[in-house]
N, CA, C and O of each residue as an XYZ file, in Angstrom:
928
protein
N     -12.430      5.908     11.075
C     -13.443      4.936     10.669
C     -13.623      4.994      9.161
O     -13.584      6.073      8.569
N     -13.820      3.845      8.540
C     -13.944      3.786      7.107
C     -15.290      4.346      6.668
O     -16.294      4.164      7.358
N     -15.318      5.027      5.525
C     -16.560      5.535      4.979
C     -17.540      4.396      4.771
O     -17.145      3.261      4.504
N     -18.853      4.716      4.898
C     -19.881      3.716      4.627
C     -19.905      3.403      3.144
O     -20.022      4.302      2.311
N     -19.791      2.117      2.818
C     -19.841      1.660      1.433
C     -19.022      2.530      0.478
O     -19.579      3.113     -0.452
N     -17.706      2.626      0.695
C     -16.868      3.393     -0.230
C     -16.957      2.817     -1.630
O     -17.121      1.611     -1.817
N     -16.847      3.688     -2.594
C     -17.052      3.306     -4.006
C     -15.724      2.994     -4.673
O     -14.776      3.776     -4.606
N     -15.677      1.840     -5.314
C     -14.489      1.389     -6.035
C     -14.789      1.356     -7.530
O     -15.821      0.831     -7.947
N     -13.899      1.910     -8.327
C     -13.942      1.726     -9.767
C     -12.980      0.610    -10.131
O     -11.785      0.706     -9.855
N     -13.483     -0.436    -10.741
C     -12.682     -1.585    -11.162
C     -12.518     -1.533    -12.677
O     -13.501     -1.626    -13.412
N     -11.282     -1.384    -13.146
C     -10.991     -1.427    -14.581
C     -10.281     -2.741    -14.857
O      -9.103     -2.907    -14.540
N     -11.008     -3.664    -15.449
C     -10.532     -5.031    -15.674
C     -11.234     -5.590    -16.892
O     -12.462     -5.546    -16.962
N     -10.473     -6.126    -17.877
C     -11.097     -6.584    -19.108
C     -11.662     -7.997    -19.012
O     -12.479     -8.382    -19.848
N     -11.250     -8.778    -18.020
C     -11.740    -10.154    -17.904
C     -13.088    -10.176    -17.174
O     -13.187     -9.752    -16.023
N     -14.115    -10.674    -17.855
C     -15.473    -10.648    -17.318
C     -15.598    -11.470    -16.046
O     -16.233    -11.024    -15.091
N     -15.006    -12.665    -16.010
C     -15.114    -13.530    -14.844
C     -14.451    -12.887    -13.624
O     -14.963    -12.980    -12.508
N     -13.317    -12.242    -13.847
C     -12.640    -11.569    -12.738
C     -13.494    -10.432    -12.205
O     -13.605    -10.251    -10.992
N     -14.105     -9.653    -13.116
C     -14.974     -8.547    -12.678
C     -16.146     -9.067    -11.860
O     -16.465     -8.509    -10.811
N     -16.784    -10.124    -12.327
C     -17.926    -10.686    -11.603
C     -17.508    -11.197    -10.235
O     -18.204    -10.971     -9.245
N     -16.370    -11.887    -10.175
C     -15.876    -12.433     -8.909
C     -15.592    -11.307     -7.911
O     -15.991    -11.386     -6.749
N     -14.904    -10.266     -8.369
C     -14.540     -9.174     -7.474
C     -15.766     -8.398     -7.015
O     -15.876     -8.054     -5.838
N     -16.686     -8.121     -7.928
C     -17.886     -7.371     -7.553
C     -18.698     -8.140     -6.511
O     -19.141     -7.562     -5.519
N     -18.892     -9.431     -6.733
C     -19.678    -10.240     -5.811
C     -19.046    -10.264     -4.425
O     -19.729    -10.056     -3.422
N     -17.751    -10.516     -4.372
C     -17.087    -10.676     -3.072
C     -16.861     -9.353     -2.362
O     -16.960     -9.290     -1.137
N     -16.560     -8.301     -3.100
C     -16.361     -7.008     -2.461
C     -17.671     -6.396     -1.996
O     -17.706     -5.689     -0.989
N     -18.758     -6.665     -2.730
C     -20.063     -6.163     -2.302
C     -20.459     -6.741     -0.953
O     -21.069     -6.058     -0.131
N     -20.106     -8.017     -0.728
C     -20.449     -8.644      0.555
C     -19.625     -8.058      1.703
O     -19.961     -8.244      2.872
N     -18.539     -7.346      1.362
C     -17.686     -6.716      2.387
C     -17.934     -5.204      2.455
O     -17.092     -4.439      2.925
N     -19.108     -4.803      1.974
C     -19.572     -3.407      2.086
C     -18.802     -2.421      1.215
O     -18.699     -1.240      1.550
N     -18.264     -2.906      0.097
C     -17.710     -2.005     -0.901
C     -18.726     -1.859     -2.032
O     -19.358     -2.839     -2.427
N     -18.885     -0.666     -2.545
C     -19.709     -0.457     -3.747
C     -18.778     -0.490     -4.954
O     -17.833      0.295     -5.030
N     -19.039     -1.394     -5.895
C     -18.133     -1.583     -7.029
C     -18.825     -1.230     -8.334
O     -19.895     -1.756     -8.640
N     -18.216     -0.345     -9.094
C     -18.612     -0.098    -10.479
C     -17.442     -0.537    -11.343
O     -16.289     -0.479    -10.914
N     -17.737     -0.978    -12.563
C     -16.662     -1.589    -13.348
C     -16.658     -1.130    -14.789
O     -17.667     -0.690    -15.340
N     -15.458     -1.254    -15.386
C     -15.256     -0.947    -16.799
C     -14.334     -1.998    -17.381
O     -13.479     -2.541    -16.682
N     -14.510     -2.286    -18.665
C     -13.722     -3.349    -19.296
C     -12.594     -2.828    -20.183
O     -11.949     -3.606    -20.885
N     -12.353     -1.516    -20.156
C     -11.269     -0.945    -20.965
C     -10.761      0.333    -20.317
O     -11.417      0.904    -19.445
N      -9.595      0.772    -20.747
C      -9.033      1.987    -20.195
C      -9.847      3.220    -20.533
O     -10.060      4.082    -19.681
N     -10.305      3.306    -21.780
C     -11.064      4.478    -22.212
C     -12.376      4.617    -21.444
O     -12.711      5.696    -20.955
N     -13.113      3.510    -21.344
C     -14.381      3.570    -20.614
C     -14.136      3.799    -19.115
O     -14.925      4.466    -18.445
N     -13.043      3.243    -18.603
C     -12.726      3.442    -17.195
C     -12.412      4.889    -16.866
O     -12.860      5.404    -15.841
N     -11.647      5.549    -17.724
C     -11.326      6.954    -17.508
C     -12.577      7.818    -17.563
O     -12.704      8.786    -16.814
N     -13.502      7.465    -18.453
C     -14.763      8.214    -18.527
C     -15.581      8.034    -17.253
O     -16.157      8.993    -16.739
N     -15.631      6.786    -16.739
C     -16.387      6.519    -15.516
C     -15.747      7.191    -14.311
O     -16.439      7.592    -13.376
N     -14.429      7.313    -14.334
C     -13.733      7.957    -13.234
C     -14.213      9.388    -13.062
O     -14.414      9.840    -11.935
N     -14.398     10.095    -14.147
C     -14.827     11.488    -14.082
C     -16.319     11.605    -13.754
O     -16.743     12.565    -13.111
N     -17.109     10.631    -14.196
C     -18.554     10.697    -13.991
C     -18.960     10.230    -12.590
O     -19.785     10.872    -11.939
N     -18.382      9.113    -12.123
C     -18.838      8.480    -10.878
C     -18.092      8.974     -9.644
O     -18.588      8.812     -8.529
N     -16.922      9.568     -9.811
C     -16.090     10.063     -8.707
C     -15.918      9.002     -7.615
O     -16.388      9.192     -6.494
N     -15.252      7.893     -7.931
C     -15.052      6.828     -6.930
C     -14.019      7.215     -5.879
O     -13.269      8.176     -6.051
N     -13.993      6.445     -4.779
C     -13.025      6.686     -3.709
C     -11.701      5.984     -3.983
O     -10.644      6.450     -3.557
N     -11.763      4.844     -4.707
C     -10.578      4.023     -4.975
C     -10.633      3.499     -6.395
O     -11.700      3.417     -7.004
N      -9.461      3.145     -6.914
C      -9.383      2.537     -8.234
C      -8.613      1.231     -8.150
O      -7.496      1.191     -7.635
N      -9.221      0.152     -8.664
C      -8.518     -1.113     -8.874
C      -8.253     -1.219    -10.368
O      -9.187     -1.176    -11.169
N      -6.999     -1.356    -10.747
C      -6.617     -1.281    -12.144
C      -5.818     -2.494    -12.578
O      -4.796     -2.825    -11.978
N      -6.295     -3.158    -13.635
C      -5.529     -4.220    -14.265
C      -4.556     -3.605    -15.265
O      -4.931     -2.699    -16.011
N      -3.333     -4.075    -15.292
C      -2.348     -3.502    -16.203
C      -2.536     -3.956    -17.647
O      -2.248     -3.207    -18.580
N      -3.024     -5.193    -17.830
C      -3.102     -5.771    -19.174
C      -4.427     -5.528    -19.858
O      -5.172     -6.476    -20.105
N      -4.743     -4.275    -20.172
C      -6.001     -3.924    -20.816
C      -5.856     -3.971    -22.343
O      -4.753     -3.807    -22.864
N      -6.961     -4.193    -23.060
C      -6.860     -4.360    -24.519
C      -6.569     -3.072    -25.273
O      -6.000     -3.117    -26.363
N      -6.947     -1.920    -24.714
C      -6.822     -0.668    -25.477
C      -5.718      0.257    -24.976
O      -5.197      1.077    -25.732
N      -5.358      0.121    -23.684
C      -4.352      1.005    -23.107
C      -3.512      0.228    -22.111
O      -4.015     -0.666    -21.430
N      -2.230      0.568    -22.026
C      -1.387     -0.050    -21.015
C      -1.703      0.591    -19.668
O      -1.893      1.804    -19.574
N      -1.756     -0.239    -18.625
C      -2.102      0.265    -17.310
C      -1.161      1.340    -16.803
O      -1.600      2.274    -16.130
N       0.123      1.230    -17.110
C       1.091      2.242    -16.681
C       0.753      3.588    -17.294
O       0.869      4.624    -16.640
N       0.337      3.570    -18.543
C      -0.067      4.806    -19.229
C      -1.264      5.439    -18.538
O      -1.328      6.659    -18.388
N      -2.218      4.602    -18.115
C      -3.396      5.108    -17.415
C      -2.995      5.755    -16.098
O      -3.486      6.832    -15.761
N      -2.100      5.104    -15.347
C      -1.653      5.651    -14.063
C      -1.010      7.020    -14.271
O      -1.333      7.976    -13.566
N      -0.109      7.108    -15.230
C       0.572      8.380    -15.488
C      -0.428      9.459    -15.896
O      -0.309     10.612    -15.481
N      -1.404      9.084    -16.704
C      -2.437     10.047    -17.125
C      -3.260     10.515    -15.935
O      -3.522     11.708    -15.786
N      -3.670      9.574    -15.088
C      -4.481      9.919    -13.925
C      -3.743     10.863    -12.991
O      -4.336     11.794    -12.446
N      -2.469     10.630    -12.807
C      -1.714     11.438    -11.854
C      -1.515     12.883    -12.314
O      -0.993     13.710    -11.566
N      -1.924     13.179    -13.527
C      -1.867     14.560    -14.003
C      -3.029     15.386    -13.449
O      -2.954     16.614    -13.406
N      -4.116     14.704    -13.019
C      -5.286     15.451    -12.543
C      -5.978     14.826    -11.340
O      -6.922     15.416    -10.815
N      -5.547     13.658    -10.884
C      -6.261     12.974     -9.815
C      -5.293     12.379     -8.792
O      -4.209     11.914     -9.143
N      -5.703     12.402     -7.525
C      -4.925     11.774     -6.449
C      -5.617     10.517     -5.938
O      -5.264     10.023     -4.867
N      -6.585      9.991     -6.667
C      -7.317      8.801     -6.236
C      -6.334      7.655     -5.940
O      -5.432      7.402     -6.738
N      -6.495      6.971     -4.819
C      -5.622      5.814     -4.537
C      -5.812      4.718     -5.587
O      -6.938      4.383     -5.953
N      -4.710      4.176     -6.056
C      -4.741      3.169     -7.119
C      -4.103      1.879     -6.614
O      -2.953      1.863     -6.175
N      -4.882      0.797     -6.687
C      -4.377     -0.537     -6.401
C      -4.278     -1.291     -7.715
O      -5.287     -1.508     -8.387
N      -3.076     -1.689     -8.083
C      -2.851     -2.408     -9.340
C      -3.024     -3.895     -9.113
O      -2.485     -4.461     -8.162
N      -3.792     -4.529    -10.010
C      -3.909     -5.982    -10.065
C      -3.290     -6.439    -11.375
O      -3.616     -5.906    -12.436
N      -2.405     -7.416    -11.311
C      -1.798     -7.868    -12.557
C      -1.212     -9.252    -12.420
O      -0.794     -9.669    -11.340
N      -1.188     -9.963    -13.545
C      -0.530    -11.257    -13.595
C       0.971    -11.078    -13.809
O       1.726    -12.048    -13.745
N       1.406     -9.849    -14.061
C       2.820     -9.573    -14.268
C       3.517     -9.551    -12.902
O       3.265     -8.662    -12.088
N       4.378    -10.515    -12.661
C       4.988    -10.656    -11.341
C       6.412    -10.121    -11.279
O       7.036    -10.170    -10.218
N       6.942     -9.611    -12.386
C       8.309     -9.127    -12.398
C       8.457     -7.935    -11.459
O       7.610     -7.042    -11.432
N       9.550     -7.932    -10.688
C       9.777     -6.846     -9.739
C       9.824     -5.496    -10.427
O       9.302     -4.514     -9.900
N      10.444     -5.433    -11.601
C      10.571     -4.150    -12.293
C       9.207     -3.604    -12.688
O       9.000     -2.390    -12.677
N       8.268     -4.492    -13.038
C       6.920     -4.040    -13.381
C       6.246     -3.394    -12.167
O       5.580     -2.366    -12.293
N       6.424     -4.004    -10.993
C       5.869     -3.440     -9.772
C       6.471     -2.065     -9.492
O       5.759     -1.111     -9.182
N       7.793     -1.984     -9.607
C       8.475     -0.718     -9.358
C       8.004      0.358    -10.333
O       7.777      1.503     -9.942
N       7.860     -0.018    -11.606
C       7.420      0.937    -12.624
C       6.023      1.459    -12.310
O       5.756      2.655    -12.427
N       5.127      0.545    -11.907
C       3.755      0.955    -11.579
C       3.725      1.868    -10.372
O       3.002      2.864    -10.369
N       4.501      1.546     -9.340
C       4.531      2.358     -8.130
C       5.186      3.710     -8.399
O       4.717      4.735     -7.902
N       6.262      3.721     -9.177
C       6.923      4.980     -9.517
C       6.027      5.856    -10.388
O       6.121      7.082    -10.339
N       5.164      5.238    -11.180
C       4.254      6.010    -12.036
C       3.145      6.677    -11.229
O       2.513      7.626    -11.692
N       2.914      6.167    -10.007
C       1.899      6.793     -9.164
C       0.923      5.854     -8.520
O       0.046      6.297     -7.778
N       1.044      4.535     -8.784
C       0.170      3.580     -8.098
C       0.507      3.553     -6.615
O       1.642      3.835     -6.230
N      -0.473      3.216     -5.782
C      -0.264      3.199     -4.339
C       0.064      1.814     -3.805
O       0.724      1.688     -2.774
N      -0.391      0.771     -4.497
C      -0.105     -0.582     -4.044
C      -0.248     -1.521     -5.234
O      -0.756     -1.137     -6.287
N       0.214     -2.767     -5.049
C       0.296     -3.726     -6.153
C      -0.010     -5.106     -5.618
O       0.576     -5.536     -4.625
N      -0.929     -5.808     -6.271
C      -1.280     -7.162     -5.878
C      -1.193     -8.055     -7.121
O      -1.805     -7.772     -8.150
N      -0.424     -9.133     -7.002
C      -0.187    -10.018     -8.132
C      -1.226    -11.139     -8.165
O      -1.527    -11.755     -7.143
N      -1.767    -11.389     -9.353
C      -2.699    -12.508     -9.549
C      -1.929    -13.820     -9.526
O      -0.797    -13.864    -10.008
N      -2.509    -14.901     -8.977
C      -3.776    -14.952     -8.249
C      -3.617    -14.416     -6.826
O      -2.514    -14.400     -6.281
N      -4.717    -13.983     -6.236
C      -4.681    -13.411     -4.901
C      -5.959    -13.825     -4.160
O      -6.939    -14.246     -4.773
N      -5.925    -13.698     -2.855
C      -7.095    -14.007     -2.041
C      -7.932    -12.756     -1.819
O      -7.392    -11.652     -1.745
N      -9.243    -12.920     -1.712
C     -10.120    -11.773     -1.515
C      -9.850    -11.116     -0.174
O     -10.028     -9.906     -0.033
N      -9.420    -11.900      0.823
C      -9.090    -11.329      2.115
C      -7.906    -10.387      2.043
O      -7.906     -9.326      2.668
N      -6.891    -10.777      1.276
C      -5.723     -9.930      1.087
C      -6.096     -8.646      0.340
O      -5.632     -7.560      0.688
N      -6.937     -8.782     -0.686
C      -7.380     -7.611     -1.438
C      -8.147     -6.657     -0.533
O      -7.926     -5.447     -0.573
N      -9.043     -7.197      0.279
C      -9.824     -6.372      1.184
C      -8.922     -5.636      2.170
O      -9.154     -4.466      2.474
N      -7.897     -6.317      2.668
C      -6.965     -5.701      3.593
C      -6.218     -4.538      2.928
O      -6.027     -3.488      3.542
N      -5.805     -4.726      1.693
C      -5.093     -3.665      0.985
C      -6.010     -2.459      0.753
O      -5.585     -1.311      0.885
N      -7.273     -2.735      0.405
C      -8.226     -1.649      0.163
C      -8.504     -0.867      1.446
O      -8.620      0.358      1.421
N      -8.609     -1.571      2.548
C      -8.821     -0.896      3.824
C      -7.633     -0.008      4.178
O      -7.802      1.084      4.720
N      -6.426     -0.489      3.867
C      -5.230      0.313      4.118
C      -5.263      1.601      3.294
O      -4.882      2.665      3.781
N      -5.716      1.501      2.060
C      -5.837      2.688      1.214
C      -6.866      3.654      1.769
O      -6.666      4.868      1.713
N      -7.967      3.134      2.306
C      -8.982      3.994      2.900
C      -8.449      4.685      4.140
O      -8.787      5.841      4.395
N      -7.629      4.004      4.909
C      -7.029      4.636      6.086
C      -6.128      5.793      5.653
O      -6.045      6.814      6.336
N      -5.455      5.625      4.514
C      -4.628      6.718      4.025
C      -5.497      7.907      3.629
O      -5.150      9.052      3.921
N      -6.616      7.650      2.971
C      -7.533      8.728      2.592
C      -7.982      9.502      3.825
O      -8.044     10.731      3.816
N      -8.295      8.760      4.888
C      -8.816      9.379      6.110
C      -7.714      9.836      7.054
O      -7.973     10.239      8.188
N      -6.459      9.767      6.556
C      -5.297     10.224      7.324
C      -5.184      9.501      8.659
O      -4.915     10.117      9.690
N      -5.391      8.202      8.629
C      -5.182      7.370      9.799
C      -3.930      6.530      9.537
O      -3.845      5.948      8.455
N      -2.970      6.426     10.425
C      -3.039      6.838     11.830
C      -2.411      8.198     12.128
O      -2.144      8.500     13.291
N      -2.162      9.044     11.090
C      -1.429     10.279     11.305
C      -2.143     11.208     12.292
O      -1.489     11.936     13.038
N      -3.470     11.186     12.301
C      -4.207     12.047     13.217
C      -4.400     11.401     14.577
O      -5.098     11.954     15.427
N      -3.806     10.261     14.794
C      -3.894      9.604     16.085
C      -2.579      9.795     16.834
O      -1.517      9.943     16.229
N      -2.670      9.788     18.151
C      -1.473      9.928     18.971
C      -0.717      8.616     19.101
O       0.490      8.604     19.339
N      -1.445      7.500     18.940
C      -0.834      6.190     19.155
C      -1.183      5.272     17.984
O      -2.334      5.202     17.551
N      -0.171      4.573     17.485
C      -0.372      3.547     16.469
C      -0.133      2.187     17.111
O       0.866      1.987     17.801
N      -1.047      1.260     16.885
C      -0.915     -0.082     17.457
C      -1.233     -1.145     16.415
O      -2.177     -1.012     15.636
N      -0.448     -2.177     16.416
C      -0.725     -3.369     15.608
C      -0.090     -4.553     16.322
O       1.108     -4.535     16.605
N      -0.874     -5.576     16.612
C      -0.356     -6.695     17.372
C       0.183     -6.238     18.720
O      -0.500     -5.523     19.454
N       1.401     -6.648     19.048
C       2.041     -6.250     20.303
C       2.885     -4.981     20.154
O       3.513     -4.523     21.109
N       2.887     -4.424     18.941
C       3.670     -3.205     18.674
C       2.822     -1.967     18.917
O       1.702     -1.855     18.417
N       3.370     -1.047     19.687
C       2.687      0.214     19.992
C       3.691      1.356     19.840
O       4.797      1.302     20.377
N       3.289      2.386     19.103
C       4.147      3.549     18.904
C       3.399      4.800     19.344
O       2.354      5.132     18.785
N       3.933      5.493     20.342
C       3.373      6.772     20.779
C       3.967      7.844     19.896
O       5.127      8.219     20.065
N       3.178      8.343     18.948
C       3.685      9.270     17.938
C       3.995     10.645     18.506
O       4.873     11.342     17.997
N       3.288     11.041     19.550
C       3.539     12.354     20.137
C       4.826     12.364     20.960
O       5.535     13.369     20.996
N       5.128     11.238     21.623
C       6.321     11.150     22.472
C       7.477     10.428     21.785
O       8.583     10.359     22.321
N       7.207      9.883     20.578
C       8.231      9.161     19.811
C       8.787      7.977     20.604
O       9.991      7.721     20.614
N       7.877      7.266     21.266
C       8.255      6.087     22.038
C       7.696      4.832     21.377
O       6.592      4.839     20.833
N       8.481      3.750     21.435
C       8.115      2.482     20.820
C       8.030      1.411     21.911
O       8.925      1.297     22.750
N       6.951      0.630     21.893
C       6.751     -0.425     22.876
C       6.445     -1.738     22.169
O       5.759     -1.756     21.146
N       6.945     -2.809     22.705
C       6.614     -4.156     22.257
C       6.220     -4.950     23.490
O       6.999     -5.072     24.435
N       4.991     -5.497     23.477
C       4.467     -6.221     24.647
C       4.582     -5.360     25.912
O       4.954     -5.846     26.980
N       4.253     -4.059     25.763
C       4.219     -3.076     26.860
C       5.593     -2.715     27.396
O       5.691     -1.991     28.386
N       6.653     -3.198     26.770
C       8.012     -2.859     27.179
C       8.590     -1.860     26.199
O       8.563     -2.084     24.989
N       9.122     -0.742     26.722
C       9.665      0.275     25.833
C      10.954     -0.218     25.173
O      11.827     -0.798     25.818
N      11.041      0.035     23.860
C      12.196     -0.358     23.065
C      12.906      0.913     22.623
O      12.290      1.814     22.054
N      14.197      0.978     22.886
C      14.977      2.135     22.496
C      15.431      1.998     21.048
O      16.105      1.034     20.684
N      15.055      2.971     20.234
C      15.506      2.968     18.837
C      16.126      4.327     18.524
O      15.846      5.322     19.193
N      16.971      4.351     17.498
C      17.675      5.584     17.122
C      16.727      6.504     16.357
O      15.682      6.061     15.881
N      17.090      7.793     16.234
C      16.260      8.717     15.440
C      16.051      8.254     13.997
O      14.957      8.404     13.453
N      17.072      7.705     13.384
C      16.930      7.224     12.003
C      15.981      6.033     11.938
O      15.136      5.952     11.047
N      16.124      5.114     12.885
C      15.219      3.969     12.932
C      13.781      4.430     13.145
O      12.853      3.890     12.541
N      13.601      5.423     14.003
C      12.244      5.946     14.233
C      11.698      6.602     12.971
O      10.519      6.446     12.653
N      12.541      7.329     12.253
C      12.109      7.997     11.030
C      11.612      6.976     10.013
O      10.573      7.181      9.386
N      12.340      5.888      9.848
C      11.918      4.820      8.943
C      10.583      4.237      9.404
O       9.663      4.073      8.603
N      10.483      3.928     10.688
C       9.265      3.346     11.230
C       8.092      4.292     11.079
O       6.983      3.857     10.765
N       8.319      5.585     11.298
C       7.238      6.562     11.172
C       6.717      6.619      9.753
O       5.504      6.682      9.548
N       7.597      6.598      8.768
C       7.156      6.614      7.370
C       6.325      5.370      7.064
O       5.304      5.455      6.381
N       6.762      4.223      7.566
C       6.005      2.993      7.336
C       4.642      3.063      8.027
O       3.659      2.537      7.505
N       4.574      3.705      9.192
C       3.290      3.892      9.881
C       2.378      4.796      9.057
O       1.174      4.555      8.972
N       2.941      5.820      8.461
C       2.159      6.722      7.612
C       1.485      5.964      6.472
O       0.411      6.349      6.011
N       2.114      4.899      6.029
C       1.601      4.112      4.903
C       1.255      2.696      5.353
O       1.376      1.751      4.573
N       0.828      2.542      6.596
C       0.580      1.214      7.177
C      -0.315      0.362      6.291
O      -1.378      0.794      5.847
N       0.144     -0.864      6.046
C      -0.592     -1.800      5.208
C      -0.242     -1.717      3.740
O      -0.640     -2.578      2.955
N       0.505     -0.683      3.357
C       0.847     -0.465      1.955
C       2.345     -0.605      1.728
O       3.141     -0.431      2.651
N       2.719     -0.918      0.507
C       4.128     -1.044      0.186
C       4.742      0.344      0.069
O       4.144      1.244     -0.521
N       5.943      0.518      0.633
C       6.710      1.760      0.500
C       7.996      1.394     -0.219
O       8.739      0.532      0.251
N       8.269      2.024     -1.337
C       9.412      1.630     -2.157
C      10.735      2.031     -1.497
O      10.798      2.949     -0.680
N      11.781      1.306     -1.884
C      13.116      1.644     -1.419
C      13.438      3.109     -1.729
O      13.963      3.835     -0.885
N      13.116      3.519     -2.939
C      13.436      4.878     -3.371
C      12.738      5.917     -2.496
O      13.339      6.935     -2.152
N      11.500      5.680     -2.138
C      10.758      6.625     -1.307
C      11.393      6.746      0.066
O      11.566      7.850      0.581
N      11.740      5.613      0.659
C      12.352      5.627      1.978
C      13.715      6.305      1.960
O      14.011      7.136      2.818
N      14.542      5.953      0.984
C      15.872      6.551      0.892
C      15.800      8.063      0.696
O      16.560      8.812      1.308
N      14.886      8.501     -0.157
C      14.735      9.935     -0.428
C      14.279     10.688      0.806
O      14.789     11.770      1.098
N      13.313     10.121      1.542
C      12.709     10.839      2.661
C      13.487     10.706      3.967
O      13.304     11.511      4.879
N      14.345      9.707      4.065
C      15.153      9.553      5.281
C      16.544     10.160      5.111
O      17.025     10.865      5.998
N      17.201      9.889      3.965
C      18.580     10.331      3.779
C      18.732     11.432      2.714
O      19.699     12.193      2.753
N      17.797     11.521      1.775
C      17.902     12.539      0.735
C      18.129     11.950     -0.640
O      18.441     10.766     -0.769
N      17.977     12.760     -1.661
C      18.023     12.280     -3.049
C      19.387     11.753     -3.454
O      19.479     10.954     -4.385
N      20.442     12.175     -2.786
C      21.782     11.700     -3.153
C      22.036     10.269     -2.698
O      23.085      9.700     -3.001
N      21.074      9.677     -1.967
C      21.245      8.313     -1.449
C      20.327      7.296     -2.126
O      20.154      6.192     -1.611
N      19.738      7.645     -3.263
C      18.745      6.772     -3.879
C      19.302      5.420     -4.306
O      18.544      4.462     -4.457
N      20.592      5.329     -4.500
C      21.198      4.066     -4.918
C      21.793      3.278     -3.740
O      22.422      2.242     -3.953
N      21.606      3.746     -2.531
C      22.218      3.123     -1.359
C      21.231      2.234     -0.612
O      20.908      2.499      0.546
N      20.752      1.184     -1.267
C      19.779      0.301     -0.631
C      20.369     -0.438      0.567
O      19.634     -0.892      1.444
N      21.700     -0.557      0.603
C      22.301     -1.258      1.734
C      22.055     -0.504      3.038
O      22.041     -1.115      4.107
N      21.859      0.831      2.966
C      21.504      1.591      4.154
C      20.217      1.036      4.752
O      20.132      0.768      5.951
N      19.219      0.870      3.888
C      17.917      0.364      4.344
C      18.033     -1.042      4.913
O      17.453     -1.345      5.955
N      18.771     -1.888      4.240
C      18.899     -3.267      4.721
C      19.501     -3.305      6.114
O      19.071     -4.087      6.961
N      20.493     -2.464      6.351
C      21.136     -2.420      7.672
C      20.146     -1.958      8.739
O      20.020     -2.580      9.794
N      19.447     -0.862      8.453
C      18.537     -0.307      9.457
C      17.300     -1.171      9.659
O      16.796     -1.273     10.777
N      16.805     -1.793      8.600
C      15.650     -2.677      8.744
C      16.032     -3.906      9.555
O      15.232     -4.400     10.350
N      17.237     -4.398      9.360
C      17.709     -5.530     10.154
C      17.759     -5.148     11.639
O      17.364     -5.928     12.506
N      18.249     -3.939     11.915
C      18.301     -3.486     13.303
C      16.895     -3.338     13.884
O      16.638     -3.757     15.013
N      15.990     -2.741     13.112
C      14.618     -2.565     13.589
C      13.951     -3.894     13.878
O      13.270     -4.052     14.891
N      14.150     -4.844     12.987
C      13.520     -6.153     13.189
C      14.053     -6.838     14.444
O      13.297     -7.486     15.167
N      15.333     -6.698     14.701
C      15.893     -7.314     15.906
C      15.364     -6.655     17.175
O      15.366     -7.267     18.243
N      14.917     -5.418     17.060
C      14.398     -4.715     18.223
C      12.908     -4.936     18.453
O      12.465     -4.993     19.600
N      12.120     -5.063     17.369
C      10.661     -5.115     17.561
C      10.029     -6.450     17.181
O       8.879     -6.710     17.535
N      10.763     -7.296     16.467
C      10.198     -8.575     16.054
C      10.593     -9.666     17.046
O      11.734     -9.704     17.506
N       9.665    -10.541     17.372
C       9.980    -11.687     18.238
C      10.948    -12.623     17.533
O      11.873    -13.156     18.146
N      10.723    -12.817     16.229
C      11.616    -13.629     15.412
C      11.972    -12.817     14.165
O      11.195    -12.800     13.211
N      13.116    -12.152     14.149
C      13.481    -11.283     13.031
C      13.518    -11.991     11.681
O      13.336    -11.347     10.648
N      13.748    -13.299     11.669
C      13.794    -14.025     10.397
C      12.407    -14.355      9.871
O      12.257    -14.724      8.706
N      11.393    -14.228     10.713
C      10.004    -14.426     10.298
C       9.169    -13.273     10.853
O       8.379    -13.460     11.778
N       9.349    -12.087     10.287
C       8.741    -10.884     10.852
C       7.209    -10.869     10.768
O       6.615    -11.336      9.796
N       6.595    -10.322     11.813
C       5.150    -10.128     11.854
C       4.755     -8.751     11.340
O       3.652     -8.565     10.825
N       5.656     -7.792     11.479
C       5.325     -6.400     11.203
C       6.027     -5.843      9.972
O       5.373     -5.337      9.059
N       7.346     -5.932      9.942
C       8.146     -5.323      8.875
C       8.404     -6.341      7.782
O       9.320     -7.158      7.875
N       7.580     -6.280      6.743
C       7.596     -7.276      5.675
C       8.349     -6.747      4.458
O       8.141     -5.611      4.031
N       9.217     -7.576      3.912
C       9.948     -7.214      2.697
C       9.130     -7.549      1.461
O       8.671     -8.681      1.303
N       8.945     -6.561      0.577
C       8.392     -6.801     -0.752
C       9.590     -6.896     -1.675
O      10.129     -5.878     -2.109
N      10.005     -8.105     -1.972
C      11.283     -8.366     -2.630
C      11.467     -7.524     -3.889
O      10.630     -7.528     -4.792
N      12.592     -6.799     -3.923
C      12.921     -6.000     -5.081
C      12.175     -4.682     -5.177
O      12.445     -3.878     -6.070
N      11.226     -4.449     -4.255
C      10.367     -3.263     -4.369
C      10.501     -2.340     -3.151
O      10.773     -1.149     -3.302
N      10.311     -2.892     -1.937
C      10.355     -2.059     -0.754
C       9.921     -2.825      0.484
O      10.171     -4.024      0.607
N       9.261     -2.113      1.407
C       8.823     -2.714      2.670
C       7.363     -2.349      2.937
O       6.831     -1.366      2.420
N       6.741     -3.188      3.766
C       5.347     -2.973      4.150
C       5.216     -3.223      5.663
O       5.655     -4.256      6.169
N       4.614     -2.273      6.366
C       4.311     -2.468      7.777
C       2.898     -3.046      7.862
O       1.922     -2.372      7.532
N       2.801     -4.292      8.303
C       1.490     -4.913      8.392
C       0.670     -4.267      9.499
O       1.148     -4.079     10.618
N      -0.563     -3.933      9.172
C      -1.480     -3.375     10.155
C      -2.378     -4.488     10.655
O      -2.663     -5.436      9.923
N      -2.827     -4.379     11.898
C      -3.664     -5.416     12.519
C      -2.977     -6.766     12.470
O      -3.612     -7.780     12.182
N      -1.690     -6.785     12.749
C      -0.928     -8.041     12.769
C      -1.467     -8.949     13.871
O      -1.899     -8.487     14.927
N      -1.429    -10.248     13.596
C      -1.911    -11.224     14.612
C      -0.757    -12.130     14.988
O      -0.918    -13.023     15.819
């Protein structure tokens, strides 16, 4: 269960964006404190001890990537990056620096709320402490390593299960190609993205009703994959 009124630190230099996010997130039971620069944001981080950080990359005094790298020297706070920078390499750089997720402007408040909830589930170690993970018609019995779709058991290989399990660990969040390759095959396979494409194609054909329009296993182009939680 999500903490009551979890506290978010929003570091964003645009006043209208800060006002919009505070108003809309407050109505969804998030407590939002905000800063308009990297320096003031870092100070508030130490003083207020928030549960989550929403960070804009384009700040006037510090680059957002620099802030992420600095934070990761002393803090494990989940970081959701908001940015108008849509280049795939920028997303990869932010995630490799230590960000947990990335949302490109413009975005919907519903999508932002969903991403924040996914980060809170990671904080609370959900679904890792549960025996069963469910989203839509997909059900995975983690203790028995069984996969079901519409109550029918689906046979998958150990490697396919390993990939699926990692995505369940980070349900709702983007998992980079590099992370998956390292944790499934090892560091010597970091350049072998075709491995992932092959196995993801197999997984989609097994668990998706329409593999070309997946409900669960979503591609974040150029970055990685995301397992949608609470799929409809």
